[in-house]
N, C-alpha and C positions, 0 to 999 in steps of 0.2 A: 504491500500497498504504500501510496504515496501522497507527499500534503504537503502546502505552502499555505504561510499567513502571512499577511502583512497589513502593518496599521500603523495610525500619529497619529500625535497630538497636538491640541491648538496651539499655535503660537503666542506663547505667554511674555506679559512684558517685564519678566525677572529670569534668566535662565537657572535660578539657583530653585525657584520654585519647579521645573522640567525638570531638574535632579533630583526632589522629593518624589514626584510623578512616577518619574521612571526607577527607584528602588521601592514604589508600592506595583510595579507590574511586571517584579522580576518574577520567576517560578519558585526563589524561595519565598518570597513573600506570598505568593500565589497558596502553596503548599501551609504556610502558619495561617491563611487568612480561614481556610476549611475548619482549623480546629476555633476556631470563633465563634464562626456562624453556626456552630451547633448547640450555642446557648445565646436567647435576645439579650440576657445580662453580661454575657462576656465583648459583646461590643461594643461596651461602652470603651473598652481597654484595647478594642481596635486599633483604631488612629489617637495623632494630636491633631490632621489635620482635618478639615472641611472640604472637602471636596465634591465635586458632582460632576456626572460623565455622560455625553449624549453617544451611540456610536450605530452603523448599521451592518450587516454581516451578511455573509452568503456563505453557504455550506452545497457540495455534493459530494452523492454517494455511489456508486456505481458498482454490482458486482454480479459475474458469472450467471453464477444460481443463489438464491435465497437460500441461507443459511436456516431461518427459522421461516416458511412460506409465509407466516403470517404478519411478518412484517415488511416481507416484500423483494426487490431484487435492487434496492436506493431510492435515494430521494434526491431533490432538487430543493432548496429552502431560503427562503429570503427572508429576514428580522432586521425590530427595529428596536433599541433600547436606551432607556434612563433610567440613573441612579442616582444616587445622590448620601453623602453623609455628612453629618451637621452638629455641631457643637453649640447647644442652643444658649447655654452659660456654664458653669464650671462643676456642675452636676449632671445637668441631662445633657442627653445626648439622643439624639433622634437621625432615621435613614427610612429612606420608601424606594420603589423603583417600580416600573412598567415597563412590558415585556408583550411584542408583537410578534408574530412568527408566522409566517405562509410557506407551507409544505406541499409537495407534490410528490407520493410514494408511488411506485412503479410496481405495478403484477401482484399486489396485494392478493391471496387468497386464504380460502377457507377462513376469512374472520370477517364478520359484516359490524365492527366496530373496530375503536382502537385502542390505545393502551395496551395490549395484547400480555403483556408481562405481567401487567397489575392484576388483571381482570382472571386471568387462566387458571382452570382451562374448559369451563362451563361457556362458553359461546357459542354464537347463532352464525352458521359460515353457509355459504352457496362454492358449487362446484367451478363456477367459471372465474370469480375475482372478476379484478381488474386496477387500473392506478384509482388512487383516493388521493383526493385533496383536503387541504384543513386550513384553518385559522386558529391560531393560536393565542390571546390573553392573559397575560399574567401581571397581576398586583401585589405588590409586598409594604407592606411597611411598618414599622421596630421603633419603641421609646425604651431609652434606659436611664435610669438616675440611681445616684451614688448616693448610699447611707453611710455615713463613717466608714467603716471596715470592708461594710457590704455594698453591693451592687445587685440592683433589681431589674429585671424587663421582662416587654411582653411584644411577642409579633404578629402578622395575618398575614398568611397569604391565602389568597385567592389564586383560581386558575378554569377559565372557560375555555371552549375550545367546540369549535363546528367542524365535524368531516363530510365527507360529501363524494357520491361517484355520478358521472353523467351520464352512464350508460347500464342497460338492464345487467344486473340488480340496481338500482338504484337507492344506493345506502345514504343514510343520514341516521348521524349520528352526534350526541351531542351531549360536552362532558361540561359539570359543575364538581366540584375540586377546592375545599374549604380546609384550613389547619390552623388552630390559635395554639403558640407557644407562650408559655412563660417561665420565668427561670433565676435560678439566685445564685451568686457568684462571691466568695469571700477572698480578703489578699491575707495570705498566709506569711507573707514576708512582702520584702521590695522588690521580688524580682516574680514570686511563686501566686498563682490564683487556683483555688478550688472552688467548684459549681461543679451545679446541676439543673437539669429541667425537666419538662415533660409537658406532651402537647394531646390534644383532641383531634381526629381528624373527620369530615362528611367528606363521602363519594357517590358522585349518581352520574349514570351515563344509560342515556335514553337511544336505542336504537332501531330506524323506523328501513322497511323493506319496500320498494314501489317500483314494479313494473309497468312498462309504457304499450309493450307488444302484447296486444289482446291472447296470443297464443303463447302463455308460460309455460314450458319442458324447462324452467331451471330449479333444482330443487335447492332446498336450504333445510341445512341439519342441523340438532343440537347436539355441540361436539362435546366429549366426555373424556379428552385427553389419547393422546397414543394415536391418532387415527380413528377413534369411536365414535360412535353417536347412539341419541335415545332413538328406537327407531321407530317409537309409540309415535315423536310428536316430527318426523320428518315428513319431507313435503315440502310443495309449493303454496300452503294454505299459512304457513308459519311464516309471518313478514314482521314481527315485532318481538325484539329482546331491551331488557333495560338491567344493568349491575349496580346494586348499591351495598353501601358497607361503610363501618363505624371500625376508627381505628382510634388505636392509642402508641405512645411512646413513652419511654426514659431515657436519661443519658445522664452523663458524670463526664466533669475535663480535668484535668489538671496540666494548668499552662505554665510555660516560663515565657515571661516577657521577652519579645524579641528574638526569641529561639525557636519555640515551637510548643510542642504539649502531645499529649495523649487528652480521647472521650472516645467515649465505650457510648454503645447506645444497643437499646432493645426496643420494638416496633410489632404490632401485635395487630390485625385487621381480619374482618371474616367479611368474604364477597359473595354473595349472592345475586344469583342469576334467574332471572322473572322470564316468564314468555307470557307476552302481552296477549296473544290471540286465542290462548287458552287459560283466563281467565286468571290472569296475574297469578300463572302459579310459582313457585321456587322450585324451579326444576332440580338445581344443588346449591352447595355451598363449597366455599372452601378454608379452611381455618391457616392463616399466613402467621409463622412468626420469624421475625427478619433479627440477629444477632448482626451487629457489626463495631470494628476498632480500627484509631485509627490513629499514627503516631509519625511523627517527625521532628529533629530535634537538627539545630545548626551548627558545625565547629566549623572554626576560622583560626585557621594555623599562621594568618598572617592578615593584614588590614586588608589586601586585595583581593584575599582567596579566602572562600566561603564554601562547607563540603553538608549536604543536606543530605540524609540517608530520608527517606519516608515509605511509609507501608501502609496498605486498606487491605483489610477481612471483612469478609463477610459470607454469615450462613442463612440461608433460608429454605426454612422447611415447611412445605405446602402442604398438606392432607384436606382429600375433596370426598365429599359426600353426596351419594344421589339420591334424592327423594322417591318414595313409592309410590303409585298412584292407582286407586281401584277404577271401575268401571264407573264412566260418565255419566251424570245424568242433568239432560243438558248442558249445559255448560258449566256445570260443577263437577271439579276432580277431588275426589277424598281420597286424602293421604293416608297411606296403608300402612306405610315404613320407611326406613331411610335404611340405607347401606355406606358404610366408609370404601370406598372402591380404588381412591386415585391418592399417589405420593410422587413427592418430588422435592427433593435436596440437590439447592447447588451452592457450592465453595465455589468461594471465589479472591483471590487473592492477588493485589496489586503492589508490587516493589520497585521501588525507582532511588537516583541519586543524584542527585544534582550537584554539580561541579560549578563553580560560578566564581569569574575573576573578572576583576576592574581595569579596565586599561583606557586610564584619563578620565574623558568623560564618554567611556562605552562602554559596558557591560557583554561579556560572551559567556554563555550557559550551555556544556555540555549536560543530558541528561538520557542516560543507559537507565530503560527500565524494563521489567518482565510481568507478565501476567498469566494466571492459571485459572483455569474453569474447567469446573465440574460438575456436572449434572448426572444425576440417578433417578429415572423418573419409571412408574411402575404402574399396571394396572392389576388388582386381584381376580376378576373376573369380566373377559377371560385374561389371560396371564399374558401380561406384556409385559418386557421390562427394555428402557434404552440406558444405555449408559455411553455419555460423550464425555471426551476432555479435551481440550484448549489450551493450545500452551503460544505465547508468542512475546516476538523480541523486538523490544521498538531504540528507537534513538530518535533524540530531538534536539536540534543546535537551535539555539535565539542569539540574536543580535541586538542589541540597541545602543542607540548613542544620541546625547545633544550636540547637536549644532547650532550656536548661535541664540536662537529663542525657538526650535522649534525640536522635538522630540519624534525619532522614527523609530522604529521597530523590525525586523524581521525572523520568521520560522522558520524549519527544514525539518524534515524528519520522514524517518521509514520504518515495516514494519516486517516484521517476520515471521510466520504463524505457522505449528505443524497442530494435526485436527486426528483423534483416532473415535472411534467410536464401536461400541458390540451391543446387543440384545439378542432377545429372545421371545418368539409368541407359541401359546399355546389355546387353541381353542376349545372352550368348555361347552358338549354337547348341548348342557341343559340354558333354553330357552323362556325365563320367569322376566313379569314384567319387570320393565325397567333395566333388563339387562343390555348389556350394550355388542354390538358388533364389531369387530377387528376392520378395517379395511386397510389392505397395502395399498402405500400413493408414492411412488417413485420419489427420491428426493424429499421427504419430510422433512429429513435432517442433513446436512454435510457441509463440509467448511470449504469455502469455495474461494477464489480469487477475486481482490475488488480493489477500485480507487477510490481518492477520497480528496478534494481538493476543498479549502474554503478561505476565505478573508473578511477580516472585520478593518473598521475606520472608526478611529474614537474620536471625540473630541471634548477635554477634558478640561474643568476651571474651577 
C-alpha cells in the first residue's frame, strides 16, 4: 500500500507561533494526545495555548477484492473539519469540533446498512449489492475546570449519518449516535496525573430498502454470521430493518505531562436487530465486550532527538443470540425461545516507535510499526469456524519545516502485509425453526492488495 499526505498551515504573524504549532503536529505529540482525549478531565492539561483549526481532506482506497465484502472494495471520501481548544480563564478550558464527510463506497455486498463492524453479525443483506454513498455529520463539545488538585470534565459527542444507493435495491440508512462522557483527574505530583472517566452511549440505525423495478427478483436475507441467514424471513418482502444499542464504558489514565502515559478502558454494549416488516420483532442481539489498553512514553537522549515507543492492544468478544418465533397469528410473532449461536473474538495489537530529529527549523520523523490482527469466529449450529490472522509491517516518514511565516509538511509511507486463514464447516441435518443454513460464498474473507492515497490542507490560527 502506498500513501501520500501533504498539509500546510496558514501564514502567521510571528514565526514562534508556527514553531509551537509545528511541535503540536508531530507524530509524538499526536501519540500523547490519544492518552489525553480518553478523559475529558485530562483535556485541561492537554495544552497551554488556545488554538483553532480548519481543514479539508481527501481519501482514496482501492482493493483488488474486498477483505470483508460488507465493507466493499474501497472508497473515495472528501471531508471538511473545524476544531478549537480555548482557555477561557485560569481554571476553565473548553473545546469543540464539527466534521463533515462525503463518502462513496464501492461494491458493498451483503449489508444493506452501514457501520457493519459495529452492528454485526445480524444485518439485512441482498445478493446484488452495489456502491453506497453516505454523508456524515459529527459534532463534539467539552469543558473542563480545575478545582485545587482535581480537574473535572464533561464531553458530548454526536454523529448523524445518512447512506443511500441509487440502483435497486435502493438502500437508505440513517444513523444517530450519541455519547456523553464525564471524568476526573488528580495531580499526583508536578509531572504525574491519575484519572478515571465513564460514558454512556445510545446508537440507532434505521435501514429501508426500495425497488423501482416492478419485477423484483432480488432477495433480501437476514444474515446471522459466517454466510448464514434466517431462512424463515428471507425473500423479497423483507424491506426494512433497524439496529439499536445502549452502551457504557469506564476508563483509567496515568499521564506523565509532556512525556506520555497509559490508559485502559472497558466498553460494553448490546446490539439488537429488528425487522420492520415483521411487526418490528427483535431477530437477534449481540453482546459486545471491548478491552483496550494504550501506552506511550518519550525518551530524549539529546535536545534534538526523541524516541517514543507506543503500543495499542484491543480485545473484543462478541456473543450473538438468535430469537426463535412460533406460528404467526396475523402480523404477530410470539417468541418461543432463544439460543446463543454466534461467537467472534478479535485481538488487535499495534506497536510503533517514533524516532524524531530536530534539524534547525525542520523535524524529520521515522515511524516503523507493525500490526497484528486475529479473528476467531464460529457458529454452533451449523458448525462453522473461521480463523483469520493478519500481520502488517509499515514505515512512515514525516517531514515538517518552518520557512518565514509558513509551515509545511509531508508524509510518505508504505505497508507490507501477510494473511492466513483456516476454517471448517459442518452441516447439521436438523432443520428446526430458527436454524440457519450455511451458504458458501467465494471470497467471503481474504487479504487482497490495495492502494491508498490521501491529502489534507489545514488552516491553524
